[in-house]
C-alpha positions in Angstrom: 20.8 18.6 -9.5 20.3 22.2 -8.9 17.1 23.4 -7.4 16.3 25.5 -10.5 16.6 22.4 -12.6 14.3 20.5 -10.3 11.7 23.2 -10.5 11.7 22.9 -14.4 11.1 19.1 -14.0 8.4 19.7 -11.5 6.5 22.0 -13.9 5.8 18.8 -16.0 4.7 16.8 -12.9 1.2 16.3 -11.2 1.7 18.6 -8.1 0.8 21.7 -10.0 3.7 24.3 -9.5 2.3 27.8 -8.7 5.4 29.9 -7.8 9.0 29.7 -6.6 11.8 31.8 -5.2 15.6 31.2 -5.4 17.3 32.7 -2.3 20.1 30.5 -3.6 20.3 27.7 -6.1 21.5 24.8 -4.0 22.8 21.6 -5.4 20.4 18.9 -4.1 21.3 15.2 -3.7 18.3 13.8 -1.8 15.3 14.5 0.4 15.0 14.8 4.2 12.6 15.8 6.9 12.6 19.6 8.0 14.3 18.6 11.2 17.1 16.5 9.6 17.7 18.3 6.4 21.1 19.7 5.5 22.2 22.2 2.8 22.1 19.7 0.1 18.7 18.2 1.0 15.2 19.0 -0.2 12.3 19.0 2.2 8.6 19.8 2.3 5.8 21.3 4.4 2.3 20.1 3.7 0.2 22.9 5.4 0.5 25.9 7.8 -0.4 23.9 11.0 2.3 21.1 10.4 5.7 22.0 11.7 5.5 25.6 10.9 7.9 26.6 13.8 10.5 24.2 12.5 10.5 25.7 9.1 12.3 28.7 10.5 14.9 26.4 12.1 15.5 24.1 9.2 18.8 23.7 7.4 17.3 22.5 4.3 18.8 23.5 0.9 15.2 24.1 -0.4 11.6 23.3 0.5 8.4 22.6 -1.2 5.6 24.6 0.2 1.8 24.9 0.1 0.1 28.1 -1.2 0.1 29.8 2.3 1.3 33.3 2.8 2.3 32.6 6.4 4.4 29.6 5.4 6.1 31.6 2.6 7.0 34.4 5.1 8.6 31.8 7.5 10.7 30.4 4.6 11.8 33.8 3.7 12.9 34.8 7.2 15.2 31.7 7.1 16.5 32.5 3.6 15.3 29.3 2.1 14.8 28.6 -1.5 11.2 27.4 -2.0 8.7 26.4 -4.6 4.9 26.6 -3.9 2.8 23.7 -5.2 -0.8 22.7 -4.8 0.2 19.3 -3.3 3.7 19.5 -1.8 3.7 15.9 -0.6 3.2 14.7 -4.2 5.7 17.1 -5.5 8.2 15.7 -2.8 7.5 12.1 -4.0 8.1 13.2 -7.6 11.3 15.0 -6.6 12.7 11.8 -4.8 12.1 10.0 -8.2 14.0 12.7 -10.1 17.0 13.0 -7.6 17.2 9.2 -7.0 16.3 7.6 -10.3 15.5 3.9 -10.1 18.5 1.7 -11.4 17.0 -1.3 -13.1 19.1 -4.6 -13.2 20.9 -5.6 -16.3 18.7 -6.9 -19.1 19.1 -10.6 -19.7 18.8 -14.0 -18.1 21.3 -15.0 -15.5 23.0 -18.2 -16.2 21.7 -20.0 -13.0 18.1 -19.3 -13.9 15.9 -22.3 -14.8 13.5 -21.7 -17.6 10.8 -24.2 -18.4 9.2 -25.1 -21.9 7.2 -22.8 -24.0 8.0 -19.7 -22.0 7.6 -16.3 -23.7 9.9 -13.6 -22.5 9.3 -9.9 -23.8 11.9 -7.3 -24.8 14.3 -5.7 -22.2 13.4 -8.3 -19.4 15.7 -8.9 -16.6 15.8 -12.4 -14.9 18.1 -12.7 -11.9 20.2 -15.5 -10.3 18.4 -18.8 -9.3 15.0 -17.7 -10.7 12.9 -20.7 -11.5 10.2 -20.3 -14.2 7.8 -23.1 -14.9 6.3 -24.1 -18.3 3.9 -22.0 -20.4 4.7 -18.8 -18.7 4.6 -15.4 -20.2 6.6 -12.4 -19.1 5.9 -8.9 -20.5 8.3 -6.4 -21.9 10.5 -4.5 -19.4 9.7 -6.7 -16.5 12.3 -7.4 -13.7 12.3 -10.8 -12.0 14.8 -10.6 -9.1 17.0 -13.5 -7.6 15.2 -16.5 -6.2 11.7 -15.8 -7.6 9.7 -19.0 -8.5 7.0 -19.0 -11.0 4.9 -22.1 -11.3 3.3 -23.3 -14.7 1.0 -20.9 -16.6 1.9 -17.7 -15.1 1.3 -14.4 -17.0 3.1 -11.2 -15.9 2.4 -8.0 -17.8 4.7 -5.2 -19.1 7.1 -3.4 -16.7 6.2 -5.3 -13.5 8.8 -6.1 -10.9 9.1 -9.2 -8.6 11.4 -8.8 -5.9 13.6 -11.7 -4.4 12.0 -14.9 -3.4 8.3 -14.1 -4.5 6.3 -17.2 -5.3 3.6 -17.2 -7.8 1.5 -20.4 -8.0 0.0 -21.9 -11.3 -2.3 -19.9 -13.5 -2.0 -16.7 -11.7 -2.3 -13.5 -13.8 -0.1 -10.5 -12.8 -0.9 -7.2 -14.7 1.3 -4.5 -15.9 3.2 -2.1 -13.7 2.8 -4.2 -10.6 5.4 -4.5 -7.8 5.6 -7.6 -5.8 8.0 -7.2 -2.7 10.1 -9.9 -1.3 8.6 -13.2 -0.1 5.1 -12.4 -1.2 3.1 -15.4 -2.1 0.4 -15.2 -4.9 -2.1 -18.1 -5.6 -1.4 -20.4 -2.9 -4.2 -22.7 -1.7 -7.1 -20.9 0.1 -8.1 -22.3 3.5 -10.8 -24.7 2.4 -11.6 -27.9 4.2 -14.8 -30.1 4.6 -15.4 -31.5 8.1 -16.1 -35.3 8.2 -16.2 -37.8 10.9 -12.7 -38.9 10.0 -11.3 -35.4 10.0 -10.9 -32.6 7.5 -11.2 -33.3 3.9 -9.3 -30.8 1.7 -11.4 -28.8 -0.8 -9.3 -28.6 -4.0 -8.4 -25.0 -4.7 -8.7 -24.9 -8.6 -9.4 -21.2 -9.0 -6.9 -18.5 -9.9 -5.7 -15.1 -8.7 -5.9 -12.0 -10.8 -3.7 -9.0 -9.9 -4.7 -6.0 -12.0 -2.5 -3.4 -13.4 -0.6 -0.9 -11.0 -0.9 -3.1 -7.9 1.8 -3.1 -5.3 2.1 -5.8 -2.7 4.3 -5.8 0.3 6.7 -8.3 1.8 5.4 -11.5 3.1 1.8 -10.8 2.1 -0.3 -13.7 0.7 -3.3 -13.8 -1.7 -5.0 -17.2 -1.9 -6.7 -18.8 -4.7 -10.3 -20.1 -4.3 -11.7 -23.5 -4.8 -13.4 -22.2 -7.9 -13.5 -18.7 -9.7 -11.2 -15.9 -9.0 -9.5 -13.9 -6.3 -9.1 -10.4 -7.7 -7.0 -7.4 -6.6 -8.4 -4.3 -8.3 -6.4 -1.8 -10.3 -4.1 0.5 -8.4 -4.6 -1.2 -5.1 -1.7 -0.9 -2.6 -1.0 -3.7 0.0 1.4 -3.4 2.9 3.7 -6.1 4.3 2.0 -9.1 6.2 -1.4 -8.9 4.8 -3.4 -12.0 4.3 -6.2 -12.0 1.6 -8.3 -15.1 1.6 -9.8 -17.1 -1.2 -12.4 -15.5 -3.5 -11.9 -12.1 -2.2 -12.6 -9.2 -4.6 -11.2 -5.7 -4.1 -12.2 -2.6 -6.1 -9.7 -0.1 -7.6 -7.3 2.0 -5.6 -7.8 0.3 -2.3 -5.2 0.5 0.4 -4.4 -2.0 3.2 -1.9 -1.5 6.0 0.2 -4.2 7.7 -1.5 -7.2 9.3 -4.9 -6.7 7.7 -6.8 -10.0 7.3 -9.6 -10.5 4.8 -11.6 -13.7 4.9 -12.8 -15.7 2.0 -15.5 -14.3 -0.3 -15.3 -10.7 1.0 -15.8 -7.8 -1.3 -14.3 -4.5 -1.0 -15.5 -1.4 -3.2 -13.3 1.2 -4.8 -11.1 3.3 -2.7 -11.5 1.3 0.5 -8.8 2.1 3.2 -8.1 -0.5 5.8 -5.7 0.6 8.6 -3.4 -1.8 10.5 -4.8 -5.2 11.8 -8.2 -4.7 10.4 -10.2 -7.8 10.1 -12.9 -8.4 7.5 -15.2 -11.5 7.9 -16.4 -14.0 5.6 -18.4 -12.8 2.5 -18.7 -9.3 4.1 -19.4 -6.5 1.6 -17.5 -3.2 2.3 -18.8 -0.2 0.2 -16.9 2.3 -1.8 -14.5 4.7 0.1 -15.0 3.3 3.5 -12.2 4.0 5.9 -11.6 1.5 8.8 -9.3 2.5 11.6 -6.8 0.2 13.2 -7.7 -3.1 14.8 -11.4 -2.7 13.5 -13.5 -5.9 13.2 -15.8 -5.8 10.3 -18.4 -8.7 10.7 -21.3 -7.2 8.7 -21.8 -5.2 5.5 -20.7 -1.6 5.5 -22.5 1.1 3.4 -20.3 3.4 1.2 -18.4 6.4 2.5 -18.4 5.5 6.1 -15.6 5.9 8.7 -15.7 2.9 11.1 -13.8 1.9 14.1 -14.0 -0.7 17.0 -14.8 -4.3 17.5 -17.3 -5.0 16.3 -17.2 -2.1 13.8 -19.3 0.9 14.3 -19.4 4.6 13.1 -16.2 6.2 14.2 -17.9 9.1 16.3 -20.0 6.4 18.2 -16.8 4.4 18.8 -15.0 7.5 20.2 -17.8 8.2 22.6 -17.9 4.5 23.8 -14.1 4.3 24.2 -14.1 7.4 26.2 -16.5 5.7 28.7 -14.7 2.3 28.9 -12.5 3.5 31.9 -15.7 4.5 33.7 -17.2 1.0 33.5 -16.2 0.1 37.1 -17.8 3.2 38.4 -20.9 2.7 36.3 -21.3 -0.9 37.5 -20.8 0.0 41.1 -23.5 2.7 40.7 -26.0 0.2 39.2 -25.4 -2.2 42.0 -26.0 0.5 44.5 -29.2 1.5 42.7 -30.4 -2.2 42.6 -29.6 -2.5 46.3 -31.7 0.5 47.3 -34.5 -0.6 45.1 -34.7 -4.0 46.7 -34.8 -2.5 50.2 
């Protein structure tokens, strides 16, 4: 696609095209970083402080830029074709979708798929090899079920959702529309519920369900457990990375984001727009307010008010954590000084 054609497409996008300049009209095939881009690659720069010096050295065919005069001047020095947008990163994402349109599998049901009784399959659905679908399931229009997926009984999947290879969805789970479940994710497996007795652990039956609302994406090997009663709910637009564990009865708000190895214990509640960085742990029944950001390895053991940035173990305000962590390496000297003070005071 020519850059001029891409600009026309971006005018209808969400990144708000503001200006453009065609030093040339390169044929673009894909995207690349500024450092690695070649003459047929599209690249982008988010702001004046990010990689500005590398803009003048880039071999990209064209670049997407922020509305910054200094950045535009650098692009002109290098003879680059450019477009200015309010949000270059978003424009780059939109461009990748345009340059590399998603190829959906062939519509239809593979001959090796096993389909149970009373299954409702919508229009334009693709069901791959060795898929196993239980009884009384419903799959919405345009959805894609890749090879090896297992749907237990009474599963509902909305329109235009995609389940990648070897996903497993346990009984009665509800998957919304426009959802993406990546390979080996498991939805609706039993929550970790056991009652201690003198004879050992007695299993608490997990009779609840999991509800995945619309526009949710779940990464590879992530698991979302069903509760003993009630629902585990993942809010609309939430994005979950690989290797995330969400316990029974958890409820997340809309548009949350969780990086790899996050663990959320049973009954916890997340507000809207919560961001959990890698390896964050959330304790039993903890409530995390709207738009809280928790940095990596944060341990959240108590309720957190909305709009906080927290860090550390146990979690505390980020600025306090930074001050504390700066002093950790001084602890041996501090202890030594305290011992010296105590020695003098006892003489």
